[in-house]
N, C-alpha and C positions, 0 to 999 in steps of 0.2 A: 504493500500500500504506500502511496505517496505520503510523505510527512512534512511538517514544517512549511517552509516557504512555498514549495511546489504545490502542495495540497491547497493551501490558502489562495494561491494565485489562480489556480483553475476554478476553484469555488467562486472567487470574486469575478472572474471573467464571465462565468455562467450567470451569475446574479445580475451584473451590470448590463450585459447584452441580452438578458432574458432568453438565453439559448434553450431551445427545446431539446431535451435529451431523453424524453420518454416517448417511445414509439411502440409500447406494449399493446396498444389498441389499434394500431395502423394496419389495415389490410393491404394497402398499396404502398409502394416505396418511393413514389415520385418526390414527396416532400422531404423524405429522409435523404435522398441522394442530392437534392438541391440545397440542403442545409449547409451553407458555406461557413456559418459560425461553428457548427459542430466539427467541420473540417479543421477550423482554426484550433479548437481545443485538442483534437487528436494530433495536430501538427506540433503543438506545444509539448504534449506528452511524448511524442516521437523524438523531438529535439532534446528534451531532458533525459531521455533514455538512451541517447546515442553517446557511447563512451569512446568513440574513435573507430577508424577503419579496421575491420577484421578483429574487433573486440566484442565480447558478449554484451548484448543489450540488457537493460533492466527488464523486469517483469512488465511494467507499464509501457516501456518503450517498445517491447516486442509486440504487445497487444495493439498499440496504436499503429505501428508500422504495417501490420497485417490488415488492420481495418482500413487504413488509407489506401493501400494497394488494391484491395478487393473493391472498394468504392470506385477507384479510378477505372478498373476494368469494366465494371457495370456501366459507367458513363460512356466509355469508348464503344462498347458493343451496342448500347442504346443509340448513340449518335450515328453510328455507321448503318444501323438498321432502320432508322427513322429520319429520312431526309426531309427537311422542311418543305411544305407544299409549294412554296414559291421558287424552290430550287430543283424540284424533281425533274423538270425538263432539261436542266443544264448538267446535272450530275447524278450518278448512281454509284455510290461507293462500293456496293457489293458486286459490281461488275468489273472491278479493278483488282488485279492480282496482288498488288502491294497492300491494299486494305485487307483482303481476305487472309493473306499471309500473316499480317499483324494480329488479326482477330484469332487466327489459329494459335498463335503464341499465347495470347491472352486466355484462350480456352484451356490450353495446357497448364498454365499457371493456376487458374481457378480450380481445375480438376485436381491438381496436386495439393492445393490448399484443403479441399474437402477430404481428400484421402488422408493427408497428414493429420487433419483434425479428427477424423474417425479413428485412426491408429492411436492417437494420443488419448482419446476417450476410452478405447479398448484397454490401453495400458493402465489407466486409472481403475477400470473395472476389475482388472486382474491384480491390482495392488491391494493387498490386505490391510496395509497401514492406512491407505486412503479410505477404504470402505469402512474401517473401524471408526473413522471420524464422523460417519453419517448417523450420529445419534445425538440427542439433546445435550448430553454431558460434554461431548467433545467437538460439537459442531463449530464452536468459535475458533478452533485450532485449524480448521480446514484450509482457510486462505493462506495462513502462514506456511502450511505444508506445501501447498501448490507453489507459493513463491520461492520456497527453498529449492524446488525442482524446476522453477521457471516454466511451469506448464500453464499456458494461458488458454488452453482449449475449453475448459469449463466456463470461464468468464466470457469467452467469445460467444457462447451460445446462451448464456444467462442474460447478458446485457441486451436490451431490446434493440438498440441501434446497430450493433454489430451482428446480431441475429438477423436483423432486417437486411443488412448488406449480404449476408450469406444466402438468405432466401432469394434475394434478387439475383444473385449470381447463379443460383440453381436454375431459375427460370430463363436467364439469358443463355445458359449452356444448353438447355433443352431446345431453345430456339435455334441455336447454331447447329445442333445435331440435325434438326429437321431441315434446316436450310441446306446444309451440305448434302444430305441424302437426296433432296430434290434436285440439286445441281448435278450430282453424279448420275442420277436417273436421266436427266436431260441429255447428258453427254453419251450415256449408253444408248438411249433411243436414237440419238443423232447418228451414232456409229452403225446401229442396226439398219437405219434407213439408207445410209451410204452403201452398206454391204448388199442390201437388196437391189439397189439401182445399178451397182457396179461390182459384181462378184469378183471380177478379175483383180481388183485392187483391195479386196477385203483384208488382206494381210497387212496392208500399209495403214498404220494407225498412228496419227500424230497426236500429241498431247500438248495443248496450249498451256501457257503459264498460269492462266486462270483456272484451268482444269486441274493442274498440279496443286495449286493452292487449296482448292476445294477438297482434293484427295487428302491433303495433309490435315485439313480441318476435320474431315470425316474420320480419319484414322485416330485422331486424338479423342474426339467426342464419343466414338463407339468402343473405345478400348479402356474406358475408365475402370478403375479398381473398385469403385462403388457405384451403386445405382443412384443417380442424381435425383430422380423423382422420389425415390424412397427416402433419401436423406432430407429432401424438402418437407416431406410428410412428417418426418421425425421432428423437424424444427417447428412445424405448424402445431403438432401435438404438444410440444413443450411450451409454445406460446400460449395455448389455451390453458394449460395447467398453471402457468405464471399469472395469467389474468385472474384465474380462480383464487389463487393464493392472495393476490392483492385485495380482491373483494372480501375474502374472509378476514384478512388481517385488519382492514380498515372499516369493517362493518360497524363497529362501535363508534368510530369517528363520523361515519355517514349518518348514523341515527341519533347522534348527540343533539340535545336541544340547543339551538343557536342562541346566543345572548340577545337580550332585548335591543331592538334597533338595528340588528345586523341585516345586511343586504340579502335578498333572496338568493339562494344557491351558495350561501357561505360555507355550508358543510361540504358541498361538492368541491368547492375551491380548496378547502382544507385537505380533502382526500387527494386531490390532484397534486398539491404541494408535497404531501407525504410520499406519494408515488414517485414524483420527480426526484426527491431526495434519495430514495432507494436506488433509482436508476443511475443517478450521478455517482453514488458510492460504487456501484458495479463498474461504471466507466473509469473510475479512479482506482480500480483494483482492490477495493475494500471488501470486507466480508458481506455476503448476502444476508438479508434479514432472516431471523429465525423461522418465519413462515415459509421460507423456501426449502427448508429441510425435507418435508414430505415430498415436495416436487422433485428435488434432486435424487432422493432415495428411490422414488418410483421410476425416474428416468434411467438410473443405472441398473436397478434390479429387474425391471420389466421391459421398458421401451428399447433400451440399448441392446439388451440381450436378444430381443426379437429381431432387431436390425442386424445383429451379428450373425444370426442364423442364415441370412441371405448374402453374406459377405465372406470373402476369403482372408482371414486375418494374417495368414502367412505371406500372402502377396503384399499386403500393406507393410508388414514388418521389414521385408527385404527391399521395399521400393526406395528409389533415390529421390529425395526431395530437396536437392541442392538449389533448384530454381527458386525456392521460397526464401532462401537466406535466413533460415531460422536456427542455424547451428549454434550451439552453446559451448561445445567442447573446444578448448583452446588449441588442441592438436589439429583438429579438422580446420579450424580457422587459420592456423599457421600454414597448413598445407595449401589452402586456397590462396593465401597471400603469396606464397612462393610461386604458385602457378600464374598469378596475376589474373584471377578469374573475377569477372563482374557480371551483373545481370542488367540487360537493357530494359528499362522500366516501360518502354513503349511496345517493343516487339516481343518482350519476355523471352529473349534468347541469351545464351552465354556469350560474353565478349572477353577477349584476351588482350591484356595490356602488353605492349612491347617491353622487353627487358632492357634494363639500363646499360648492360654491357654490350660491347661491340658498337662503338659510336658510328663508324662509317657505314656498317650494315644497317643500323637503325635509321640513319639519315636517309638512305635510299628507300627503306621501308616506309618511313614517315610520309614520303611524297605519294605513296600509293594507298596508305591506310586512311580510312574515313576519320573525320574529326569527331570528337565526342563532346557532348554537353554534360555539365555537372551542376546539380542543384546547389545553390549557395547556402541553403538551409540544412538539408539532410544528407548532402554529398552523394545522392543517387546519380546513376549514369544512364545516358542514352546516346545512341549515335545521332549525329547531326543530320538527320534524314531530311530529304527534300525530294520533290517530284513535280512533274508538269501536269499530271492528270488531275482534273478538278476534284474528283471524289477523294483521292488520297490527300490532296492539299486541304480539303475541308475537314477531314478526320484529324489530320496532323495538327490543324489549328487548335483543336481541343486540348492538345498536349503542349500548348505554349507555356504552361507552368507545370511544375512537378506535381506528383500526386499529393504531396504535402502542402501545396500552395506556394512553394518557394519559386523564385526565378531561376532560370537557367543561365549558366555562364559557359561561354564557348571556349573550349580548351585548345591550345596549340596542338597540331598534329603530333601524336605519339606521347603527349604529356598527360599527366593526371592532375596537375594543378596549374593554375594560371601563372 
């Protein structure tokens, strides 16, 4: 949990800006994704949790980093899939291979996140020390135990805003799967028609760059280690349980006799304030309120076990989640640093930095290597991508700032700092 200045600062930001952090009753995610003030809070948490390049993040920093990135992916997929009406005649992002390729990378990252989250929850389910804390006598120690393990998985699904981001990503992933299947079916039908009209050239089959990009997207979305639709149902069930817990917990407050002269709806406002306070505590990595205990207990002992019956835990255990940058072990971080590995926050692909040795060789390589951008706030990396196609330019414009809201700095070729 954040303490001292950091905690007070975030609390004051939320109070002064009247930031909505309670999305426990929101069925749609439009307002959540558009909440720039919430992005600001997460950005502050992310910044405070950043301890340097290739260094383990704090619990709150790791939580905020994942939340900001999944939010950014939801925005990119939404923008690419919903061209404004006044621009539909001028551009179609999903007909451009560069856009589809970038969305395929975003889909891979989002699927890795859901798989890693599932694996982390399974590990908690199999952890007798954690399960022993799910009783009234020891429940207050649960968050401290999770922080000692730097396991943010439970807080990501308990907090309504991050749970909303995860649910929104599930729906975008299902959309991309349907889209890629339709695109591949179109190309298959096209080839079948060409074969029927010209059997002599049936063996000659060319694949366009757009076709290749959709094949990549389909490969990612159809080879997920978990069932995305079932995971979304798991989140929806948890949301319903949490709403019920809030209603039970604040029933006395809602039925309390308001003081004389109070405005109509004063009790409802008091309930809302109490609920916001609980959600803000979850956002700041604090302990859930005691009424969450039966919800969490049922989730692990019933819902998650049922979900695991349709999942292969072994595949999750041996999966590679380097794309997420959630490593905590210093040995793996040191190995990553030695290899110069970074993740492009736009295309969600691995980038390799040029080594400092071999000055003459690097000088020649620098002229060929693309430039990188670096966030001046959180130090994230992306290639200095550009294009002439209108759809790609339109989607890329949404990445004019980093996922944390910070500005980009253009690095010299081959350099990691300005």
